[in-house]
C-alpha positions as CSV (number, residue, x, y, z in Angstrom):
1,X,15.3,3.8,30.6
2,X,19.0,3.4,31.4
3,X,20.0,6.0,28.9
4,X,18.4,8.7,31.1
5,X,20.9,7.8,33.8
6,X,23.9,8.2,31.4
7,X,25.6,11.3,30.3
8,X,25.0,12.0,26.6
9,X,28.6,11.6,25.7
10,X,28.8,8.3,27.5
11,X,25.9,7.1,25.4
12,X,27.5,8.5,22.2
13,X,30.9,6.8,23.1
14,X,29.1,3.5,23.5
15,X,27.2,3.9,20.2
16,X,30.5,4.8,18.5
17,X,32.3,1.8,20.0
18,X,29.6,-0.6,18.9
19,X,29.5,0.8,15.4
20,X,33.3,0.9,15.1
21,X,33.6,-2.7,16.2
22,X,31.1,-3.9,13.6
23,X,32.8,-2.0,10.8
24,X,36.3,-3.2,11.9
25,X,35.1,-6.8,11.9
26,X,33.7,-6.4,8.4
27,X,37.0,-5.2,6.9
28,X,39.0,-7.8,8.9
29,X,36.9,-10.8,7.6
30,X,38.4,-11.0,4.1
31,X,36.1,-13.8,2.9
32,X,33.0,-11.8,4.0
33,X,34.4,-8.6,2.4
34,X,35.2,-10.2,-0.9
35,X,32.1,-12.4,-1.2
36,X,29.9,-9.3,-0.8
37,X,31.0,-8.2,-4.3
38,X,31.2,-11.5,-6.1
39,X,27.5,-12.1,-6.7
40,X,26.8,-8.5,-7.9
41,X,29.8,-8.5,-10.3
42,X,28.7,-11.9,-11.8
43,X,25.2,-10.5,-12.4
44,X,26.5,-7.4,-14.0
45,X,29.1,-9.0,-16.2
46,X,27.4,-12.2,-17.3
47,X,23.7,-11.5,-17.1
48,X,23.9,-7.8,-17.8
49,X,26.1,-8.2,-20.9
50,X,24.3,-11.3,-22.0
51,X,21.0,-9.4,-22.3
52,X,22.5,-6.2,-23.5
53,X,20.4,-6.3,-26.7
54,X,17.3,-5.6,-24.6
55,X,16.3,-1.9,-24.1
56,X,14.4,-0.5,-21.1
57,X,13.3,3.1,-21.5
58,X,16.3,3.7,-23.8
59,X,18.8,2.1,-21.4
60,X,20.6,-1.2,-21.9
61,X,19.7,-4.1,-19.6
62,X,23.0,-3.7,-17.9
63,X,22.2,-0.1,-17.1
64,X,18.7,-1.0,-16.1
65,X,19.7,-3.7,-13.5
66,X,22.6,-1.8,-12.1
67,X,20.5,0.0,-9.4
68,X,19.0,-3.5,-8.6
69,X,22.5,-4.9,-8.3
70,X,23.4,-2.2,-5.8
71,X,20.3,-3.1,-3.8
72,X,21.2,-6.8,-3.9
73,X,24.6,-6.0,-2.5
74,X,23.6,-4.0,0.5
75,X,20.2,-5.7,1.1
76,X,21.8,-9.1,1.5
77,X,24.7,-7.8,3.7
78,X,22.3,-5.7,5.8
79,X,19.7,-8.4,6.5
80,X,22.3,-11.1,7.1
81,X,23.8,-8.8,9.7
82,X,21.4,-10.5,12.0
83,X,23.4,-13.8,11.5
84,X,26.4,-12.1,13.2
85,X,24.2,-11.2,16.1
86,X,23.3,-14.9,16.5
87,X,27.0,-15.7,16.4
88,X,27.7,-13.1,19.1
89,X,25.0,-14.7,21.2
90,X,26.6,-18.2,20.8
91,X,30.1,-17.1,21.8
92,X,28.9,-14.9,24.6
93,X,30.4,-11.7,23.1
94,X,26.9,-10.1,23.2
95,X,26.4,-11.1,26.8
96,X,29.6,-9.2,27.7
97,X,28.3,-6.1,25.8
98,X,24.9,-6.2,27.4
99,X,26.2,-6.2,30.9
100,X,27.5,-2.7,30.3
101,X,25.3,0.2,31.5
102,X,24.4,1.1,27.9
103,X,20.7,0.9,27.0
104,X,20.0,-1.9,24.6
105,X,18.6,0.6,22.2
106,X,22.0,2.3,21.9
107,X,23.6,-1.1,21.1
108,X,20.9,-1.8,18.5
109,X,21.4,1.6,17.0
110,X,25.2,1.2,16.8
111,X,24.8,-2.1,15.0
112,X,22.2,-0.8,12.5
113,X,24.2,2.4,11.9
114,X,27.4,0.4,11.1
115,X,25.5,-1.6,8.5
116,X,24.5,1.7,6.7
117,X,28.2,2.8,6.7
118,X,29.3,-0.5,5.2
119,X,26.4,-0.3,2.6
120,X,27.7,3.1,1.5
121,X,31.2,1.7,1.1
122,X,29.9,-1.3,-0.9
123,X,27.9,1.0,-3.2
124,X,30.9,3.3,-3.8
125,X,33.0,0.3,-4.8
126,X,30.3,-0.9,-7.2
127,X,29.9,2.6,-8.6
128,X,33.6,2.6,-9.5
129,X,33.2,-0.9,-11.1
130,X,30.1,0.3,-12.9
131,X,32.0,3.3,-14.3
132,X,34.8,1.0,-15.6
133,X,32.1,-1.3,-17.1
134,X,30.5,1.6,-18.9
135,X,27.2,2.0,-17.0
136,X,25.3,5.1,-18.0
137,X,25.9,7.7,-15.2
138,X,24.9,10.8,-17.2
139,X,22.0,11.5,-14.8
140,X,23.4,10.2,-11.6
141,X,23.0,12.1,-8.3
142,X,25.5,10.6,-6.0
143,X,24.5,12.5,-2.9
144,X,20.9,11.5,-3.4
145,X,21.9,7.9,-4.1
146,X,24.0,7.6,-0.9
147,X,21.1,9.3,1.1
148,X,18.7,6.6,-0.1
149,X,21.2,3.8,0.5
150,X,21.9,4.9,4.0
151,X,18.3,4.9,5.2
152,X,17.3,1.8,3.1
153,X,20.2,-0.1,4.6
154,X,19.3,1.1,8.1
155,X,15.8,-0.3,7.7
156,X,17.0,-3.6,6.2
157,X,19.6,-4.0,9.0
158,X,16.9,-3.5,11.6
159,X,14.9,-6.3,9.9
160,X,17.9,-8.5,10.0
161,X,18.5,-7.7,13.7
162,X,14.9,-8.4,14.4
163,X,15.2,-11.9,13.0
164,X,18.5,-12.4,14.7
165,X,17.0,-11.4,18.1
166,X,14.5,-14.3,17.8
167,X,16.9,-17.0,16.5
168,X,19.1,-19.2,18.5
169,X,21.3,-20.8,15.7
170,X,23.1,-19.2,12.7
171,X,21.8,-22.1,10.6
172,X,18.2,-21.2,11.5
173,X,18.8,-17.6,10.6
174,X,20.3,-18.5,7.3
175,X,17.3,-20.6,6.4
176,X,14.7,-18.1,7.6
177,X,16.7,-15.2,6.1
178,X,16.8,-16.9,2.7
179,X,13.1,-17.7,2.7
180,X,12.4,-14.1,3.6
181,X,15.0,-12.4,1.4
182,X,14.8,-14.0,-2.0
183,X,11.1,-13.4,-2.7
184,X,11.5,-9.7,-1.6
185,X,14.4,-9.3,-4.0
186,X,13.1,-11.0,-7.0
187,X,9.6,-9.3,-6.7
188,X,11.2,-5.9,-6.4
189,X,11.7,-5.0,-10.0
190,X,15.5,-5.1,-9.4
191,X,16.1,-7.3,-12.5
192,X,13.0,-6.6,-14.6
193,X,10.3,-4.1,-15.2
194,X,7.4,-4.9,-12.8
195,X,5.0,-3.4,-15.3
196,X,5.6,-6.5,-17.4
197,X,4.6,-8.9,-14.7
198,X,1.4,-10.9,-14.9
199,X,-1.5,-9.6,-12.7
200,X,-1.0,-11.5,-9.4
201,X,2.8,-11.1,-9.4
202,X,2.4,-7.4,-10.3
203,X,0.2,-6.9,-7.2
204,X,2.7,-8.7,-5.0
205,X,5.5,-6.5,-6.4
206,X,3.5,-3.4,-5.6
207,X,2.9,-4.6,-2.0
208,X,6.7,-5.2,-1.6
209,X,8.4,-2.2,0.1
210,X,11.7,-3.1,-1.6
211,X,10.1,-2.3,-5.0
212,X,10.0,1.4,-3.9
213,X,13.6,1.4,-2.8
214,X,14.6,0.0,-6.2
215,X,12.5,2.7,-7.8
216,X,14.4,5.4,-5.8
217,X,17.7,3.9,-6.6
218,X,16.9,3.8,-10.3
219,X,15.7,7.4,-10.3
220,X,18.8,8.6,-8.5
221,X,21.1,6.8,-11.0
222,X,19.2,6.8,-14.4
223,X,16.6,9.4,-13.9
224,X,13.7,7.0,-14.6
225,X,11.1,5.7,-12.2
226,X,7.9,3.6,-12.1
227,X,6.0,5.1,-9.2
228,X,5.5,8.6,-7.9
229,X,8.8,9.7,-6.3
230,X,7.1,11.3,-3.3
231,X,5.2,8.0,-2.7
232,X,8.5,6.1,-2.9
233,X,9.9,8.3,-0.1
234,X,6.8,7.9,2.0
235,X,7.0,4.1,1.7
236,X,10.7,4.2,2.6
237,X,9.9,6.3,5.6
238,X,7.1,4.1,6.8
239,X,9.3,1.0,6.3
240,X,12.2,2.6,8.1
241,X,10.1,3.6,11.2
242,X,8.4,0.2,11.3
243,X,11.7,-1.7,11.1
244,X,13.4,0.4,13.7
245,X,10.5,0.2,16.2
246,X,10.2,-3.6,15.6
247,X,13.9,-4.2,15.8
248,X,14.6,-2.1,18.9
249,X,11.6,-3.8,20.7
250,X,12.8,-7.3,19.8
251,X,16.4,-6.5,20.6
252,X,15.4,-5.1,24.0
253,X,13.4,-8.2,24.9
254,X,16.0,-10.6,23.5
255,X,16.9,-13.6,25.6
256,X,20.5,-14.9,25.7
């Protein structure tokens, strides 16, 4: 591997440069920055307040869906990270990066890591908004929440980069990403209790790795959960390892 021929600090500088570029681009692109919060806020204000008469384990519907809304925010931004990889391929920015002596795995890691940092920022902003809105934060463990968000976003970004490595057009990515993303989200229990789903959908929800991320988020914020917490972490770990291995392999073999 090329990385063996590089000094550790050179590799780290390359990793840092890639991550810093991606984070800088996110904050400079105001429409992208603002739009990442519009959907979640609409869900919380309109749908959450509209069904506030429903109670879930003693919590209002707005409280109950808040962890799912956090997931919606960083899940969509992390997976659609792959669309920006496709754009970089189209305008030859990626080609310029790949001619550097950096191993492709370092470039992949820098991109995935930057997605996790952006996800943490998005979650902190929504936590502030949730506090203003009156979300129940009596049992929240912020350190645990951000830990879960970091690794969940890392896995989701790796999936997005995997798809982006295979696609040649942003439009194709948008189509495939949407087909892949929305079923995962709506069958995750983010917006409802999966125990109330009919048999077949309940089975699909339990086969969905995102369901276990939602469960961890809900546990870290509200103190309630559907599955065994240790099992949730095991699924997250397996999903993370699988995503990183798949993503790094596809990114390494990507054709420009």
